C-alpha atoms as one frame of an Amber mdcrd trajectory, in Angstrom:
protein
  17.572  -7.612 -23.260  15.906  -5.639 -26.016  12.193  -5.955 -25.182   9.616
  -4.846 -22.627   8.264  -6.514 -19.524   4.703  -5.585 -18.588   3.324  -5.839
 -15.055  -0.455  -5.793 -15.480  -3.194  -5.505 -12.860  -5.566  -8.459 -12.815
  -9.096  -7.832 -14.096 -10.543  -8.072 -10.594  -7.610  -6.403  -8.885  -8.337
  -5.408  -5.344  -4.821  -4.103  -4.874  -2.987  -2.647  -7.878   0.387  -1.094
  -7.027   0.693   2.668  -6.593   3.671   4.792  -7.565   4.955   4.690  -3.984
   4.824   0.868  -4.075   6.894   0.764  -7.264   9.443   3.169  -5.762   9.650
   0.954  -2.672  10.131  -2.209  -4.765  13.201  -0.685  -6.423  14.473   1.297
  -3.412  18.185   1.914  -3.487  18.263   1.639  -7.277  16.188   4.644  -8.370
  18.681   6.931 -10.116  16.266   9.452 -11.641  12.597  10.306 -11.356  12.065
  12.690 -14.284   8.274  12.662 -14.240   6.216   9.849 -15.699   8.937   7.219
 -15.399  11.931   6.288 -13.277  15.413   5.225 -14.212  16.717   2.339 -12.134
  20.194   0.880 -12.021  23.518   1.444 -10.353  25.758   4.485 -10.748  28.427
   2.616 -12.729  26.343  -0.233 -14.105  23.488  -0.930 -16.486  20.134   0.802
 -16.101  16.619   0.642 -17.485  13.401   2.660 -17.464  10.207   1.803 -15.602
   7.124   3.733 -16.628   3.459   4.091 -15.829   0.979   6.912 -16.180   2.016
   9.083 -13.246   1.238  12.745 -12.853  -1.342  15.189 -11.531  -4.201  13.759
 -13.633  -3.266  10.100 -13.214  -5.234   7.554 -11.273  -3.098   6.704  -8.222
  -3.755   3.006  -8.874  -1.913   1.871 -11.978  -3.056  -0.959 -14.168   0.125
  -1.182 -16.259   3.808  -0.804 -15.440   6.330  -1.137 -18.274   9.991  -2.082
 -17.832  11.855  -1.109 -20.988  14.955  -3.086 -21.946  15.235  -4.903 -18.606
  18.694  -5.698 -17.318  19.853  -9.039 -15.885  20.402  -7.633 -12.378  19.064
  -9.729  -9.483  17.809  -6.623  -7.627  15.561  -5.740 -10.611  13.879  -9.145
 -10.552  13.590  -9.077  -6.757  11.652  -5.808  -7.182   9.418  -7.332  -9.865
   8.816 -10.378  -7.650   7.915  -8.045  -4.786   5.198  -6.473  -6.972   3.992
  -9.883  -8.207   3.783 -11.173  -4.636   2.224  -8.215  -2.839  -0.256  -7.034
  -5.467  -2.917  -8.440  -7.771  -0.721  -8.353 -10.878   0.790 -10.696 -13.428
   3.778 -10.231 -15.721   3.945 -10.513 -19.504   6.930 -10.600 -21.859   5.063
 -10.139 -25.154   8.013  -9.180 -27.363  10.415 -11.959 -26.412  11.162 -14.585
 -29.073   8.787 -16.906 -27.171   6.189 -14.616 -25.564   5.334 -15.713 -22.037
   3.983 -14.577 -18.694   4.390 -15.185 -14.994   2.419 -15.074 -11.771   3.677
 -15.360  -8.223   0.282 -16.011  -6.651  -2.258 -18.503  -7.931  -5.169 -16.310
  -6.755  -4.360 -13.593  -9.332  -6.931 -13.682 -12.140  -5.259 -13.644 -15.547
  -7.754 -12.779 -18.312  -8.899 -15.908 -20.202  -7.634 -14.671 -23.587  -4.173
 -14.076 -22.115  -4.199 -17.268 -20.035  -4.976 -19.378 -23.108  -2.650 -17.590
 -25.540   0.634 -17.358 -23.663   2.777 -19.827 -21.811   2.941 -18.998 -18.090
   5.202 -19.854 -15.192   4.550 -19.557 -11.496   7.559 -17.840  -9.969   8.474
 -17.973  -6.319  11.873 -16.286  -6.417  13.871 -13.761  -8.411  15.940 -16.704
  -9.628  12.742 -18.288 -11.016  12.162 -15.116 -13.053  15.722 -15.059 -14.350
  15.432 -18.765 -15.174  12.209 -18.149 -17.116  14.089 -15.739 -19.370  16.693
 -18.412 -20.028  14.105 -21.187 -20.476  10.663 -19.673 -21.186   7.642 -21.665
 -20.015   5.872 -23.694 -22.668   2.417 -24.271 -21.201  -0.619 -22.025 -20.839
  -2.311 -21.638 -17.472  -5.221 -23.962 -16.947
């Protein structure tokens, strides 16, 4: 997949994920942690980068996590679903042929301009996320 997936903190986020939360979501698949991003994958399989602004001057609460060139591995989407479920975040796929977004929880506040401009899906499983890539949602959140 040659695009980015963005995990974005809701405008009124009471609980954005921290670096330790992202590491936990992808535990067992973190291959490298070279500084401001991590490389996830399997030793002999595909891998991708996950980045945020991490470092000594960074706010420990991140408002944006970027997954570059995501891979179709179930464990990756289980980690994304973990973040969508436990934290006040939503997901966007702005560069896909049909840009779309996803939420796992209906109490997450998606900004009105985003909610009205992109098709969204509510996802309850990693398989829902994978399915949304195969058949992107076609309706905006109401």
